[in-house]
mmCIF file of the C-alpha atoms, coordinates in Angstrom:
data_MODEL
# 
_entry.id   MODEL 
# 
loop_
_atom_site.group_PDB 
_atom_site.id 
_atom_site.type_symbol 
_atom_site.label_atom_id 
_atom_site.label_alt_id 
_atom_site.label_comp_id 
_atom_site.label_asym_id 
_atom_site.label_entity_id 
_atom_site.label_seq_id 
_atom_site.pdbx_PDB_ins_code 
_atom_site.Cartn_x 
_atom_site.Cartn_y 
_atom_site.Cartn_z 
_atom_site.occupancy 
_atom_site.B_iso_or_equiv 
_atom_site.pdbx_formal_charge 
_atom_site.auth_seq_id 
_atom_site.auth_comp_id 
_atom_site.auth_asym_id 
_atom_site.auth_atom_id 
_atom_site.pdbx_PDB_model_num 
ATOM 1   C CA . UNK A 1 1   ? 233.177 8.216  49.003 1.00 0.00 ? 1   UNK A CA 1 
ATOM 2   C CA . UNK A 1 2   ? 230.739 11.185 49.576 1.00 0.00 ? 2   UNK A CA 1 
ATOM 3   C CA . UNK A 1 3   ? 231.889 15.013 49.163 1.00 0.00 ? 3   UNK A CA 1 
ATOM 4   C CA . UNK A 1 4   ? 230.657 16.981 52.266 1.00 0.00 ? 4   UNK A CA 1 
ATOM 5   C CA . UNK A 1 5   ? 228.571 19.802 51.907 1.00 0.00 ? 5   UNK A CA 1 
ATOM 6   C CA . UNK A 1 6   ? 231.442 22.120 51.652 1.00 0.00 ? 6   UNK A CA 1 
ATOM 7   C CA . UNK A 1 7   ? 232.475 20.633 48.525 1.00 0.00 ? 7   UNK A CA 1 
ATOM 8   C CA . UNK A 1 8   ? 228.826 20.693 47.001 1.00 0.00 ? 8   UNK A CA 1 
ATOM 9   C CA . UNK A 1 9   ? 228.397 23.555 47.681 1.00 0.00 ? 9   UNK A CA 1 
ATOM 10  C CA . UNK A 1 10  ? 231.931 25.176 46.433 1.00 0.00 ? 10  UNK A CA 1 
ATOM 11  C CA . UNK A 1 11  ? 231.029 23.700 43.241 1.00 0.00 ? 11  UNK A CA 1 
ATOM 12  C CA . UNK A 1 12  ? 227.546 25.132 42.997 1.00 0.00 ? 12  UNK A CA 1 
ATOM 13  C CA . UNK A 1 13  ? 228.557 28.902 43.936 1.00 0.00 ? 13  UNK A CA 1 
ATOM 14  C CA . UNK A 1 14  ? 231.719 28.424 41.286 1.00 0.00 ? 14  UNK A CA 1 
ATOM 15  C CA . UNK A 1 15  ? 228.851 27.277 38.635 1.00 0.00 ? 15  UNK A CA 1 
ATOM 16  C CA . UNK A 1 16  ? 227.052 30.157 39.188 1.00 0.00 ? 16  UNK A CA 1 
ATOM 17  C CA . UNK A 1 17  ? 229.858 32.471 39.665 1.00 0.00 ? 17  UNK A CA 1 
ATOM 18  C CA . UNK A 1 18  ? 231.122 31.964 35.939 1.00 0.00 ? 18  UNK A CA 1 
ATOM 19  C CA . UNK A 1 19  ? 227.833 31.968 35.115 1.00 0.00 ? 19  UNK A CA 1 
ATOM 20  C CA . UNK A 1 20  ? 226.134 35.070 36.421 1.00 0.00 ? 20  UNK A CA 1 
ATOM 21  C CA . UNK A 1 21  ? 230.293 37.132 35.620 1.00 0.00 ? 21  UNK A CA 1 
ATOM 22  C CA . UNK A 1 22  ? 230.931 36.305 32.369 1.00 0.00 ? 22  UNK A CA 1 
ATOM 23  C CA . UNK A 1 23  ? 230.649 40.494 31.963 1.00 0.00 ? 23  UNK A CA 1 
ATOM 24  C CA . UNK A 1 24  ? 233.512 40.849 34.230 1.00 0.00 ? 24  UNK A CA 1 
ATOM 25  C CA . UNK A 1 25  ? 230.832 42.345 36.604 1.00 0.00 ? 25  UNK A CA 1 
ATOM 26  C CA . UNK A 1 26  ? 231.360 40.893 40.333 1.00 0.00 ? 26  UNK A CA 1 
ATOM 27  C CA . UNK A 1 27  ? 228.371 38.840 42.001 1.00 0.00 ? 27  UNK A CA 1 
ATOM 28  C CA . UNK A 1 28  ? 227.140 40.020 44.994 1.00 0.00 ? 28  UNK A CA 1 
ATOM 29  C CA . UNK A 1 29  ? 226.897 38.159 48.121 1.00 0.00 ? 29  UNK A CA 1 
ATOM 30  C CA . UNK A 1 30  ? 222.980 38.766 48.617 1.00 0.00 ? 30  UNK A CA 1 
ATOM 31  C CA . UNK A 1 31  ? 222.511 37.480 45.261 1.00 0.00 ? 31  UNK A CA 1 
ATOM 32  C CA . UNK A 1 32  ? 224.714 34.091 45.155 1.00 0.00 ? 32  UNK A CA 1 
ATOM 33  C CA . UNK A 1 33  ? 222.772 33.235 49.360 1.00 0.00 ? 33  UNK A CA 1 
ATOM 34  C CA . UNK A 1 34  ? 219.234 33.460 47.926 1.00 0.00 ? 34  UNK A CA 1 
ATOM 35  C CA . UNK A 1 35  ? 220.249 31.750 44.082 1.00 0.00 ? 35  UNK A CA 1 
ATOM 36  C CA . UNK A 1 36  ? 221.754 28.910 45.961 1.00 0.00 ? 36  UNK A CA 1 
ATOM 37  C CA . UNK A 1 37  ? 219.521 29.190 49.166 1.00 0.00 ? 37  UNK A CA 1 
ATOM 38  C CA . UNK A 1 38  ? 222.484 29.263 51.396 1.00 0.00 ? 38  UNK A CA 1 
ATOM 39  C CA . UNK A 1 39  ? 223.198 31.428 54.328 1.00 0.00 ? 39  UNK A CA 1 
ATOM 40  C CA . UNK A 1 40  ? 225.187 34.191 53.801 1.00 0.00 ? 40  UNK A CA 1 
ATOM 41  C CA . UNK A 1 41  ? 227.449 33.385 57.059 1.00 0.00 ? 41  UNK A CA 1 
ATOM 42  C CA . UNK A 1 42  ? 227.436 29.678 55.509 1.00 0.00 ? 42  UNK A CA 1 
ATOM 43  C CA . UNK A 1 43  ? 228.658 31.561 51.902 1.00 0.00 ? 43  UNK A CA 1 
ATOM 44  C CA . UNK A 1 44  ? 231.181 33.643 53.382 1.00 0.00 ? 44  UNK A CA 1 
ATOM 45  C CA . UNK A 1 45  ? 232.769 31.158 54.404 1.00 0.00 ? 45  UNK A CA 1 
ATOM 46  C CA . UNK A 1 46  ? 233.185 28.836 51.480 1.00 0.00 ? 46  UNK A CA 1 
ATOM 47  C CA . UNK A 1 47  ? 233.311 31.964 49.843 1.00 0.00 ? 47  UNK A CA 1 
ATOM 48  C CA . UNK A 1 48  ? 237.072 32.746 51.578 1.00 0.00 ? 48  UNK A CA 1 
ATOM 49  C CA . UNK A 1 49  ? 238.323 29.772 51.068 1.00 0.00 ? 49  UNK A CA 1 
ATOM 50  C CA . UNK A 1 50  ? 238.137 29.288 47.664 1.00 0.00 ? 50  UNK A CA 1 
ATOM 51  C CA . UNK A 1 51  ? 239.359 32.956 48.133 1.00 0.00 ? 51  UNK A CA 1 
ATOM 52  C CA . UNK A 1 52  ? 242.636 31.535 49.731 1.00 0.00 ? 52  UNK A CA 1 
ATOM 53  C CA . UNK A 1 53  ? 242.961 28.610 47.205 1.00 0.00 ? 53  UNK A CA 1 
ATOM 54  C CA . UNK A 1 54  ? 243.207 31.226 44.182 1.00 0.00 ? 54  UNK A CA 1 
ATOM 55  C CA . UNK A 1 55  ? 239.731 30.232 42.728 1.00 0.00 ? 55  UNK A CA 1 
ATOM 56  C CA . UNK A 1 56  ? 237.724 33.402 43.197 1.00 0.00 ? 56  UNK A CA 1 
ATOM 57  C CA . UNK A 1 57  ? 238.892 36.596 43.303 1.00 0.00 ? 57  UNK A CA 1 
ATOM 58  C CA . UNK A 1 58  ? 236.473 39.346 46.109 1.00 0.00 ? 58  UNK A CA 1 
ATOM 59  C CA . UNK A 1 59  ? 235.893 43.406 44.935 1.00 0.00 ? 59  UNK A CA 1 
ATOM 60  C CA . UNK A 1 60  ? 235.649 45.730 47.654 1.00 0.00 ? 60  UNK A CA 1 
ATOM 61  C CA . UNK A 1 61  ? 233.214 48.876 47.823 1.00 0.00 ? 61  UNK A CA 1 
ATOM 62  C CA . UNK A 1 62  ? 230.012 50.007 45.807 1.00 0.00 ? 62  UNK A CA 1 
ATOM 63  C CA . UNK A 1 63  ? 229.433 47.607 42.743 1.00 0.00 ? 63  UNK A CA 1 
ATOM 64  C CA . UNK A 1 64  ? 231.634 45.221 44.818 1.00 0.00 ? 64  UNK A CA 1 
ATOM 65  C CA . UNK A 1 65  ? 231.214 41.100 44.983 1.00 0.00 ? 65  UNK A CA 1 
ATOM 66  C CA . UNK A 1 66  ? 232.525 38.267 44.391 1.00 0.00 ? 66  UNK A CA 1 
ATOM 67  C CA . UNK A 1 67  ? 233.792 36.297 40.807 1.00 0.00 ? 67  UNK A CA 1 
ATOM 68  C CA . UNK A 1 68  ? 236.058 33.736 39.262 1.00 0.00 ? 68  UNK A CA 1 
ATOM 69  C CA . UNK A 1 69  ? 240.569 34.359 40.280 1.00 0.00 ? 69  UNK A CA 1 
ATOM 70  C CA . UNK A 1 70  ? 241.010 32.581 35.852 1.00 0.00 ? 70  UNK A CA 1 
ATOM 71  C CA . UNK A 1 71  ? 239.201 32.294 33.499 1.00 0.00 ? 71  UNK A CA 1 
ATOM 72  C CA . UNK A 1 72  ? 236.135 29.085 33.526 1.00 0.00 ? 72  UNK A CA 1 
ATOM 73  C CA . UNK A 1 73  ? 238.017 27.404 30.913 1.00 0.00 ? 73  UNK A CA 1 
ATOM 74  C CA . UNK A 1 74  ? 240.771 27.066 32.982 1.00 0.00 ? 74  UNK A CA 1 
ATOM 75  C CA . UNK A 1 75  ? 239.394 25.853 36.266 1.00 0.00 ? 75  UNK A CA 1 
ATOM 76  C CA . UNK A 1 76  ? 237.977 22.492 37.150 1.00 0.00 ? 76  UNK A CA 1 
ATOM 77  C CA . UNK A 1 77  ? 235.932 20.548 39.364 1.00 0.00 ? 77  UNK A CA 1 
ATOM 78  C CA . UNK A 1 78  ? 239.173 19.234 40.722 1.00 0.00 ? 78  UNK A CA 1 
ATOM 79  C CA . UNK A 1 79  ? 240.534 22.043 42.294 1.00 0.00 ? 79  UNK A CA 1 
ATOM 80  C CA . UNK A 1 80  ? 237.102 23.665 43.781 1.00 0.00 ? 80  UNK A CA 1 
ATOM 81  C CA . UNK A 1 81  ? 236.930 20.273 45.237 1.00 0.00 ? 81  UNK A CA 1 
ATOM 82  C CA . UNK A 1 82  ? 240.271 19.614 46.307 1.00 0.00 ? 82  UNK A CA 1 
ATOM 83  C CA . UNK A 1 83  ? 240.387 23.923 47.648 1.00 0.00 ? 83  UNK A CA 1 
ATOM 84  C CA . UNK A 1 84  ? 237.537 22.414 49.762 1.00 0.00 ? 84  UNK A CA 1 
ATOM 85  C CA . UNK A 1 85  ? 237.928 18.809 50.488 1.00 0.00 ? 85  UNK A CA 1 
ATOM 86  C CA . UNK A 1 86  ? 241.306 18.572 51.100 1.00 0.00 ? 86  UNK A CA 1 
ATOM 87  C CA . UNK A 1 87  ? 243.139 15.560 48.829 1.00 0.00 ? 87  UNK A CA 1 
ATOM 88  C CA . UNK A 1 88  ? 240.491 13.626 47.413 1.00 0.00 ? 88  UNK A CA 1 
ATOM 89  C CA . UNK A 1 89  ? 241.628 10.346 48.205 1.00 0.00 ? 89  UNK A CA 1 
ATOM 90  C CA . UNK A 1 90  ? 239.058 7.513  48.695 1.00 0.00 ? 90  UNK A CA 1 
ATOM 91  C CA . UNK A 1 91  ? 240.970 5.908  51.732 1.00 0.00 ? 91  UNK A CA 1 
ATOM 92  C CA . UNK A 1 92  ? 243.638 7.240  53.769 1.00 0.00 ? 92  UNK A CA 1 
ATOM 93  C CA . UNK A 1 93  ? 246.813 5.019  52.739 1.00 0.00 ? 93  UNK A CA 1 
ATOM 94  C CA . UNK A 1 94  ? 246.679 7.060  49.433 1.00 0.00 ? 94  UNK A CA 1 
ATOM 95  C CA . UNK A 1 95  ? 247.666 9.998  51.128 1.00 0.00 ? 95  UNK A CA 1 
ATOM 96  C CA . UNK A 1 96  ? 250.558 7.674  53.913 1.00 0.00 ? 96  UNK A CA 1 
ATOM 97  C CA . UNK A 1 97  ? 251.267 4.533  53.474 1.00 0.00 ? 97  UNK A CA 1 
ATOM 98  C CA . UNK A 1 98  ? 251.877 4.151  57.786 1.00 0.00 ? 98  UNK A CA 1 
ATOM 99  C CA . UNK A 1 99  ? 248.371 4.829  58.148 1.00 0.00 ? 99  UNK A CA 1 
ATOM 100 C CA . UNK A 1 100 ? 247.808 1.052  57.698 1.00 0.00 ? 100 UNK A CA 1 
ATOM 101 C CA . UNK A 1 101 ? 249.943 -1.477 58.166 1.00 0.00 ? 101 UNK A CA 1 
ATOM 102 C CA . UNK A 1 102 ? 248.781 -3.594 55.866 1.00 0.00 ? 102 UNK A CA 1 
ATOM 103 C CA . UNK A 1 103 ? 249.270 -1.010 53.501 1.00 0.00 ? 103 UNK A CA 1 
ATOM 104 C CA . UNK A 1 104 ? 252.246 -3.088 51.712 1.00 0.00 ? 104 UNK A CA 1 
ATOM 105 C CA . UNK A 1 105 ? 250.735 -6.168 51.028 1.00 0.00 ? 105 UNK A CA 1 
ATOM 106 C CA . UNK A 1 106 ? 247.181 -5.084 50.775 1.00 0.00 ? 106 UNK A CA 1 
ATOM 107 C CA . UNK A 1 107 ? 245.366 -6.136 47.696 1.00 0.00 ? 107 UNK A CA 1 
ATOM 108 C CA . UNK A 1 108 ? 242.199 -4.041 47.807 1.00 0.00 ? 108 UNK A CA 1 
ATOM 109 C CA . UNK A 1 109 ? 245.088 -0.937 47.377 1.00 0.00 ? 109 UNK A CA 1 
ATOM 110 C CA . UNK A 1 110 ? 245.711 -1.281 43.679 1.00 0.00 ? 110 UNK A CA 1 
ATOM 111 C CA . UNK A 1 111 ? 241.489 -0.616 43.421 1.00 0.00 ? 111 UNK A CA 1 
ATOM 112 C CA . UNK A 1 112 ? 241.768 2.805  45.672 1.00 0.00 ? 112 UNK A CA 1 
ATOM 113 C CA . UNK A 1 113 ? 244.898 4.195  43.493 1.00 0.00 ? 113 UNK A CA 1 
ATOM 114 C CA . UNK A 1 114 ? 243.244 3.170  40.038 1.00 0.00 ? 114 UNK A CA 1 
ATOM 115 C CA . UNK A 1 115 ? 239.842 4.722  41.990 1.00 0.00 ? 115 UNK A CA 1 
ATOM 116 C CA . UNK A 1 116 ? 241.746 7.525  43.191 1.00 0.00 ? 116 UNK A CA 1 
ATOM 117 C CA . UNK A 1 117 ? 243.052 8.435  39.455 1.00 0.00 ? 117 UNK A CA 1 
ATOM 118 C CA . UNK A 1 118 ? 240.040 7.601  37.664 1.00 0.00 ? 118 UNK A CA 1 
ATOM 119 C CA . UNK A 1 119 ? 238.441 10.421 40.009 1.00 0.00 ? 119 UNK A CA 1 
ATOM 120 C CA . UNK A 1 120 ? 241.278 13.116 39.317 1.00 0.00 ? 120 UNK A CA 1 
ATOM 121 C CA . UNK A 1 121 ? 240.946 11.895 35.577 1.00 0.00 ? 121 UNK A CA 1 
ATOM 122 C CA . UNK A 1 122 ? 237.350 12.613 35.284 1.00 0.00 ? 122 UNK A CA 1 
ATOM 123 C CA . UNK A 1 123 ? 237.354 15.712 37.796 1.00 0.00 ? 123 UNK A CA 1 
ATOM 124 C CA . UNK A 1 124 ? 240.244 17.580 36.339 1.00 0.00 ? 124 UNK A CA 1 
ATOM 125 C CA . UNK A 1 125 ? 237.567 17.286 32.495 1.00 0.00 ? 125 UNK A CA 1 
ATOM 126 C CA . UNK A 1 126 ? 235.129 18.793 33.605 1.00 0.00 ? 126 UNK A CA 1 
ATOM 127 C CA . UNK A 1 127 ? 236.275 22.389 33.341 1.00 0.00 ? 127 UNK A CA 1 
ATOM 128 C CA . UNK A 1 128 ? 233.895 24.671 35.110 1.00 0.00 ? 128 UNK A CA 1 
ATOM 129 C CA . UNK A 1 129 ? 233.818 26.534 31.743 1.00 0.00 ? 129 UNK A CA 1 
ATOM 130 C CA . UNK A 1 130 ? 231.475 23.433 30.563 1.00 0.00 ? 130 UNK A CA 1 
ATOM 131 C CA . UNK A 1 131 ? 229.914 22.603 33.724 1.00 0.00 ? 131 UNK A CA 1 
ATOM 132 C CA . UNK A 1 132 ? 228.378 27.128 33.573 1.00 0.00 ? 132 UNK A CA 1 
ATOM 133 C CA . UNK A 1 133 ? 227.192 25.580 30.070 1.00 0.00 ? 133 UNK A CA 1 
ATOM 134 C CA . UNK A 1 134 ? 225.702 22.309 31.202 1.00 0.00 ? 134 UNK A CA 1 
ATOM 135 C CA . UNK A 1 135 ? 223.404 24.571 34.312 1.00 0.00 ? 135 UNK A CA 1 
ATOM 136 C CA . UNK A 1 136 ? 222.502 26.741 31.561 1.00 0.00 ? 136 UNK A CA 1 
ATOM 137 C CA . UNK A 1 137 ? 221.063 24.494 29.480 1.00 0.00 ? 137 UNK A CA 1 
ATOM 138 C CA . UNK A 1 138 ? 219.589 22.441 32.364 1.00 0.00 ? 138 UNK A CA 1 
ATOM 139 C CA . UNK A 1 139 ? 217.749 25.267 33.532 1.00 0.00 ? 139 UNK A CA 1 
ATOM 140 C CA . UNK A 1 140 ? 216.044 26.473 29.823 1.00 0.00 ? 140 UNK A CA 1 
ATOM 141 C CA . UNK A 1 141 ? 215.074 23.479 29.870 1.00 0.00 ? 141 UNK A CA 1 
ATOM 142 C CA . UNK A 1 142 ? 212.972 23.789 33.159 1.00 0.00 ? 142 UNK A CA 1 
ATOM 143 C CA . UNK A 1 143 ? 209.262 24.308 32.525 1.00 0.00 ? 143 UNK A CA 1 
ATOM 144 C CA . UNK A 1 144 ? 207.341 26.325 35.406 1.00 0.00 ? 144 UNK A CA 1 
ATOM 145 C CA . UNK A 1 145 ? 204.038 27.011 35.173 1.00 0.00 ? 145 UNK A CA 1 
ATOM 146 C CA . UNK A 1 146 ? 202.563 29.429 37.262 1.00 0.00 ? 146 UNK A CA 1 
ATOM 147 C CA . UNK A 1 147 ? 198.521 30.628 37.838 1.00 0.00 ? 147 UNK A CA 1 
# 
């Protein structure tokens, strides 16, 4: 299974919001667009979907921007990816057996079910809090030299 840019970029955005809005101050759309190197319109679209899913909140007016709608310890990578990608099944027959007439007697279907369970387990264990901490460590380990 391959995640789309929508899921990958959306997860990066949520991780950055967890990191930048730790003090509760909203993050400007422009700040996110620059740091993630994404067009504002696409970012706005992703944030809208995350907002509809109850993962991100928007604050209007002066000092406004975006922040997480719940603590990063209570949000997982799976929550974000499901909000942006939809159900995370590696094959359609796991969502609806009727899409394949062979599903009831398919030997590979058990493998797909196991893969889906493991993927869900891994993504559900990866809290945004843990991912934001890992992002801080990764950022601090980068050494840049400028002349």
